[in-house]
C-alpha positions in Angstrom: 0.0 0.0 0.0 1.3 3.5 -0.9 1.4 6.1 1.8 -2.0 6.7 3.4 -3.1 10.3 3.4 -6.6 11.1 4.7 -8.3 14.3 5.8 -11.1 15.7 7.8 -12.5 18.9 6.4 -15.3 20.4 8.5 -17.1 23.7 7.8 -16.8 25.9 10.8 -20.4 27.0 11.1 -21.2 26.0 14.7 -20.5 23.0 17.0 -18.7 19.9 15.8 -21.5 17.3 15.2 -20.9 13.8 16.5 -21.6 12.5 12.9 -18.7 14.6 11.7 -16.6 13.3 14.5 -17.3 9.7 13.4 -16.1 10.6 9.9 -12.9 12.1 11.4 -12.4 9.1 13.6 -12.6 6.6 10.8 -10.1 8.5 8.8 -7.8 9.0 11.8 -7.9 5.3 12.6 -7.1 4.4 9.0 -4.1 6.8 9.0 -2.8 5.5 12.4 -3.2 1.9 11.5 -1.0 2.4 8.4 1.4 4.9 9.7 0.0 7.5 7.3 -1.0 11.2 7.7 -4.2 12.6 9.0 -4.9 16.1 7.7 -7.2 18.7 9.2 -8.6 21.3 6.7 -11.0 24.1 7.5 -13.5 24.7 4.7 -14.6 28.2 5.5 -15.7 29.5 2.1 -19.2 30.0 3.4 -18.2 33.5 4.7 -21.7 34.3 6.1 -21.8 31.3 8.4 -18.2 30.5 9.1 -16.8 32.1 12.3 -13.4 32.1 14.1 -15.3 30.9 17.2 -16.5 27.8 15.3 -13.0 27.1 14.1 -11.8 27.1 17.7 -14.6 24.7 18.6 -13.3 22.3 16.0 -9.7 22.5 17.4 -11.0 22.1 21.0 -13.2 19.2 20.1 -10.5 17.3 18.3 -7.9 17.9 21.0 -10.3 16.7 23.7 -11.0 13.6 21.8 -7.2 13.0 21.2 -7.7 13.0 17.4 -4.3 14.6 16.7 -3.6 15.8 13.2 -0.3 15.7 11.3 -1.0 18.5 8.9 -3.4 21.4 9.0 -4.1 24.5 11.1 -1.6 25.2 13.9 0.8 22.6 12.5 4.0 24.0 11.1 5.9 22.9 8.0 5.4 23.3 4.4 1.8 22.0 4.4 0.0 24.1 6.9 -2.1 25.8 7.7 -5.0 24.5 5.5 -7.8 27.0 5.6 -9.6 27.4 2.3 -10.2 31.2 2.5 -6.4 31.6 2.5 -5.9 29.5 -0.7 -7.9 31.5 -3.2 -4.9 32.1 -5.5 -4.5 28.3 -5.8 -8.1 27.8 -6.9 -7.7 30.6 -9.4 -4.6 28.9 -10.9 -6.3 25.6 -11.3 -9.4 27.2 -12.8 -7.2 28.8 -15.4 -5.7 25.5 -16.2 -9.1 24.0 -16.8 -10.1 27.0 -19.1 -6.9 26.6 -21.1 -7.5 22.9 -21.6 -11.1 23.4 -22.7 -12.6 21.8 -19.7 -14.0 25.0 -18.2 -15.3 28.3 -19.4 -16.3 31.8 -18.2 -20.0 32.2 -17.9 -21.5 35.7 -18.0 -25.1 34.7 -17.6 -26.9 36.9 -15.1 -29.1 35.8 -12.2 -32.1 37.1 -14.1 -31.3 34.9 -17.1 -30.8 31.8 -15.0 -34.1 32.5 -13.1 -35.9 33.0 -16.5 -34.5 29.6 -17.7 -35.7 27.9 -14.5 -39.2 29.4 -14.9 -39.3 28.3 -18.6 -38.3 24.8 -17.5 -41.2 24.7 -15.0 -43.7 25.6 -17.7 -42.7 22.5 -19.7 -44.2 20.3 -17.0 -41.3 17.8 -17.3 -40.4 15.8 -14.2 -36.7 16.1 -15.0 -34.7 18.3 -12.7 -33.6 21.8 -13.9 -30.2 21.9 -15.5 -29.0 25.3 -16.6 -27.5 25.3 -20.2 -25.2 28.2 -20.3 -25.1 30.1 -23.7 -21.4 30.7 -23.0 -20.5 27.0 -23.0 -19.3 27.1 -26.6 -18.8 30.9 -27.2 -15.4 32.3 -27.9 -16.3 35.9 -29.0 -14.9 39.1 -27.6 -17.5 39.4 -24.9 -15.7 36.8 -22.9 -13.8 39.4 -21.0 -12.0 38.0 -17.9 -12.5 41.4 -16.2 -16.3 41.4 -16.5 -18.6 39.9 -13.9 -18.7 36.1 -14.4 -18.4 32.7 -12.8 -16.3 29.8 -14.1 -18.2 26.6 -15.0 -17.0 23.1 -15.7 -17.9 21.8 -19.2 -19.6 18.6 -18.1 -20.1 15.7 -20.5 -23.7 15.1 -21.6 -23.3 11.4 -22.5 -21.8 8.4 -20.9 -21.3 7.5 -17.2 -18.8 7.9 -14.4 -18.4 5.0 -12.0 -16.2 4.1 -9.1 -15.7 1.4 -6.5 -16.7 2.9 -3.1 -14.9 1.4 -0.1 -18.2 1.2 1.8 -21.0 1.0 -0.8 -19.3 -0.9 -3.6 -19.7 0.0 -7.2 -21.6 3.3 -7.9 -22.4 4.6 -11.4 -23.7 8.1 -12.3 -25.2 9.0 -15.7 -23.7 12.1 -17.2 -27.1 13.1 -18.4 -28.0 14.0 -14.8 -25.1 16.5 -14.6 -25.0 20.2 -15.5 -22.1 22.6 -16.0 -21.4 23.2 -12.4 -19.7 26.3 -11.1 -16.1 26.2 -10.0 -15.5 29.7 -8.9 -17.9 32.5 -7.9 -17.3 36.0 -9.1 -15.5 36.8 -5.8 -13.0 34.0 -6.4 -14.5 31.7 -3.8 -14.6 28.1 -4.9 -17.7 26.0 -4.7 -17.5 22.8 -2.7 -16.7 20.3 -5.5 -13.9 22.4 -7.0 -12.3 23.5 -3.7 -12.5 20.0 -2.4 -10.7 18.5 -5.5 -8.0 21.1 -5.6 -7.3 20.7 -1.9 -7.3 16.9 -1.9 -5.2 16.9 -5.1 -2.6 19.3 -3.7 -2.6 17.6 -0.3 -2.1 14.3 -2.0 -5.1 12.7 -0.3 -5.4 9.0 -1.1 -8.8 8.3 0.4 -11.7 10.6 0.9 -14.1 9.5 3.7 -17.4 11.4 4.2 -21.1 11.0 4.7 -23.2 9.4 2.0 -25.0 12.7 1.4 -21.8 13.5 -0.7 -22.3 10.6 -3.1 -24.0 13.1 -5.5 -20.7 15.2 -5.5 -18.4 12.3 -6.3 -19.0 12.0 -10.1 -18.3 15.7 -10.7 -15.2 15.5 -8.6 -13.9 12.5 -10.5 -14.5 14.4 -13.8 -12.4 17.2 -12.3 -9.6 14.9 -11.4 -9.5 13.5 -14.9 -9.7 16.9 -16.5 -6.6 17.9 -14.4 -4.8 14.7 -15.4 -4.6 13.7 -11.8 -5.0 10.3 -10.1 -8.4 9.8 -8.5 -8.4 8.9 -4.8 -10.5 6.2 -3.2 -13.8 7.2 -1.8 -15.6 5.9 1.3 -19.2 7.1 1.8 -20.6 6.3 5.2 -24.3 6.2 6.1 -25.6 9.0 8.2 -26.1 8.8 12.0 -29.8 8.8 12.6 -32.0 9.5 15.6 -33.7 6.5 17.3 -36.8 7.1 15.2 -35.0 7.1 12.0 -35.0 10.9 11.5 -31.9 13.0 11.0 -30.2 13.3 14.3 -30.7 16.7 15.9 -30.6 18.4 19.3 -34.2 17.4 20.0 -33.1 13.8 19.9 -29.8 13.9 21.7 -26.7 16.0 22.5 -25.1 16.3 19.1 -22.1 18.7 19.8 -19.1 16.7 20.9 -18.2 19.2 23.6 -21.6 18.6 25.2 -20.4 15.1 26.1 -17.2 16.5 27.6 -19.3 18.7 29.8 -21.6 15.8 30.8 -18.6 14.0 32.1 -18.0 11.5 29.3 -14.5 10.3 28.6 -12.9 10.8 25.2 -12.3 7.1 24.8 -15.9 6.3 25.7 -17.1 8.7 23.0 -14.7 7.3 20.5 -15.6 3.7 21.3 -19.3 4.3 20.8 -19.0 6.3 17.6 -16.6 3.7 16.1 -19.2 1.0 16.7 -22.0 3.2 15.4 -21.5 1.9 11.9 -18.5 -0.4 12.2 -18.1 -3.8 13.7 -15.5 -6.4 14.6 -17.3 -9.6 15.5 -19.3 -9.4 18.7 -16.8 -7.1 20.5 -18.4 -4.0 21.9 -15.8 -2.4 24.1 -12.5 -1.4 22.5 -9.4 0.5 23.7 -8.1 3.2 21.4 -5.2 0.9 20.4 -7.5 -2.0 19.6 -9.6 0.3 17.3 -6.4 1.4 15.5 -5.3 -2.3 15.0 -8.7 -3.6 13.9 -10.3 -0.8 11.9 -11.0 -1.5 8.2 -13.4 -0.1 5.7 -14.8 -3.5 4.7 -16.4 -3.7 8.1 -18.2 -0.4 7.9 -21.9 -1.0 7.3 -23.8 0.4 4.4 -26.9 1.1 6.3 -27.4 4.1 8.7 -26.6 3.6 12.4 -29.2 4.8 14.9 -28.1 6.7 18.0 -28.8 4.8 21.2 -28.3 7.0 24.4 -28.5 4.0 26.8 -25.9 2.0 24.8 -23.7 5.1 24.6 -23.9 5.5 28.4 -23.1 1.8 28.9 -20.0 2.1 26.7 -19.0 5.2 28.6 -19.4 3.6 32.0 -17.2 0.6 30.9 -14.4 3.0 30.0 -14.8 4.9 33.2 -14.3 1.7 35.2 -11.3 0.8 33.0 -9.4 3.9 34.1 -6.9 3.5 37.0 -8.1 5.2 40.2 -5.3 7.8 40.2 -6.4 8.9 36.7 -10.1 9.0 37.7 -9.1 11.1 40.7 -7.3 13.6 38.4 -10.2 13.8 35.9 -12.9 14.3 38.5 -11.3 17.4 40.0 -12.9 19.9 37.5 -16.4 18.4 38.1 -15.9 18.5 41.9 -15.0 22.2 41.5 -18.3 22.8 39.8 -20.0 21.5 42.9 -18.0 23.9 45.1 -15.4 21.3 46.2 -11.8 22.2 45.9 -9.6 19.2 46.4 -6.2 18.0 45.0 -6.0 14.9 42.9 -3.7 13.3 45.5 -6.0 14.0 48.4 -6.0 10.7 50.5 -9.8 10.9 51.1 -10.5 11.2 47.3 -8.1 8.3 46.5 -9.8 6.1 49.2 -13.3 7.0 47.9 -12.7 6.4 44.1 -12.6 2.5 44.2 -15.8 2.4 46.3 -17.9 4.8 44.2 -16.8 4.1 40.6 -18.8 0.8 40.2 -22.0 2.9 40.6 -21.0 5.8 38.4 -21.3 6.1 34.6 -19.8 9.6 34.1 -17.4 12.0 35.7 -20.4 14.1 36.8 -21.9 11.1 38.6 -18.5 10.3 40.1 -18.2 13.8 41.5 -21.7 13.7 42.9 -20.9 10.4 44.5 -17.9 11.7 46.5 -18.9 15.3 47.2 -20.3 14.5 50.7 -16.9 13.3 51.8 -15.6 16.9 51.6 -18.5 19.2 52.5 -21.3 19.4 54.9 -24.0 16.8 54.5 -27.2 18.0 52.8 -30.0 15.6 53.7 -32.4 14.6 50.9 -35.9 15.5 52.0 -37.3 12.1 51.5 -34.4 10.3 53.2 -34.6 12.7 56.1 -38.3 12.2 56.6 -38.1 8.4 56.3 -35.0 7.6 58.3 -34.0 10.5 60.7 -37.0 9.9 62.9 -37.3 9.6 66.7 -37.4 5.8 66.7 -33.9 5.8 65.2 -32.3 8.5 67.3 -31.1 6.3 70.1 -29.6 3.7 67.8 -27.7 6.4 65.9 -26.3 7.7 69.1 -25.3 4.3 70.4 -23.8 3.4 67.0 -21.6 6.5 67.3 -20.3 5.2 70.6 -19.6 1.8 69.2 -17.6 3.0 66.1 -15.7 5.5 68.3 -14.1 2.5 70.0 -13.2 0.6 66.8 -9.5 0.1 66.2 -8.2 -0.2 63.5 -10.8 1.9 61.8 -11.2 0.0 58.5 -14.2 -1.4 56.7 -13.5 -5.0 57.6 -13.1 -4.3 61.4 -16.1 -2.0 61.4 -18.2 -4.7 59.7 -17.3 -7.3 62.3 -17.7 -5.0 65.4 -20.9 -3.3 64.3 -22.7 -6.5 63.2 -21.7 -8.2 66.5 -23.1 -5.2 68.4 -26.4 -5.4 66.4 -26.7 -9.1 67.0 -26.0 -8.8 70.7 -28.7 -6.1 71.0 -31.1 -7.9 68.5 -31.2 -4.9 66.2 -32.3 -5.5 62.6 -30.0 -4.2 59.9 -32.7 -2.0 58.4 -33.1 -0.1 61.7 -29.4 0.8 61.8 -27.8 0.7 58.3 -30.1 3.0 56.3 -30.4 5.7 59.1 -26.6 5.6 59.4 -26.1 5.8 55.6 -28.3 8.9 55.5 -26.5 10.3 58.5 -23.1 10.1 56.8 -24.0 10.9 53.2 -27.4 12.7 53.2 -28.8 10.2 50.8 -30.1 6.6 50.6 -27.7 5.4 47.9 -24.0 5.2 48.4 -21.2 2.7 48.6 -21.3 0.1 51.5 -21.9 1.5 54.9 -18.5 0.5 56.3 -16.6 1.6 53.3 -18.1 5.1 53.7 -17.1 5.1 57.3 -13.5 4.1 56.5 -13.2 6.9 53.9 -14.7 9.5 56.2 -12.5 8.5 59.1 -13.4 8.0 62.7 -13.8 11.6 63.7 -16.2 12.6 60.9 -18.1 9.3 61.2 -18.8 9.8 64.9 -19.5 13.5 64.5 -22.1 12.8 61.7 -23.8 10.0 63.5 -24.2 12.1 66.6 -25.5 15.1 64.6 -28.0 12.9 62.8 -29.1 11.4 66.2 -29.9 15.0 67.4 -31.8 15.7 64.2 -33.8 12.5 64.6 -34.7 13.3 68.1 -36.0 16.6 67.0 -33.2 18.8 68.4 -31.5 21.5 66.3 -28.2 20.3 64.9 -25.7 21.4 62.3 -24.3 18.5 60.3 -20.6 18.5 59.6 
């Protein structure tokens, strides 16, 4: 195989959609598997919608996901940066080449003339789509002044076909009779998509173009452009779209679609990458992949030809698996920003945090949930209303106070010893677990769901455990108390 060179070319008109991220991911995996180059190109020729802020969102999203690029914006060397609006002189040069070779021409038709032709086509009642036939296609008279207001059109063939073997969809053939003389350059020198895409991919020596299957319609015109320029045609891989669960186009009303939304919800980059990789690609029955496994196993022949449907529950399951795969030290580091949002300032090497992580991560699916599962170790307990009404009642006050005395005498203060001593005390006093465990859990955490009772005590330490049990006993007995 010759050097693999692939690219991701988003239009910076808003957030980076997870469907676009999947396209980038597949190209990135292909490049990394074969030791090739992954190119990032910003297609910002839509000047009305493209913004610098959106460009920064692309960079931030790609960096967060760890999809590093070898060439493109903010990468030095002879090849970067790749931003279309800075390459207009290159498109002009290639357009002139096509005019000189007879494959393109200057078209001076006005908007009014094109509108009149479209209206005349409607009146014919034909079901065929409108194709503008420029009167300048074959004219060579003196009116063809390069300085006059005009566009540059490609002289498309009217007969025959263009076909190619798609890496995902197999052989595709397009009749030339469906094509029109498409515009290459606008009057302001901005390239239209097909022309800008071909010139960029050609000059960047791209060997495979991966994109959504909504671009199949663009491929025949692009192949014609490559051939007109005497250039080798790259491979194409057109992937089905990512759809909503109901089969509609995925939008914000169905799910979070901007990749940075998942970062803010506490998802891990590898969890997002794993789910998106499997949303259209498979490798046997395996569902959970490390990043390295994806690089080693990805291939285009395993990309499905039918649209994948977004499944929020499956996404969360994959994310949870990746969270539990991370070492505790790494989880402690990553949860810090999410704790800060809850008002908890703590260092990643804090011994209480390190003790808590192994106990809480089996119940957490995201970093947000992980932060919420450990916040009570570091700040005053806030009792859930329902838990307080149900368990911090007068009947439980005495048991909470007595339990505080029991655990205050436990040595060493670890979960195993606490389990043995407390259960022996309960058995000796014929106390059922439900009359002690749940009130004690609420006393220490403020909630009814938490890690095991004795694990929580061990993480809190003796002083806080005793203090919280006694404070809860006072609350249960009806006295005013401030929890610690």
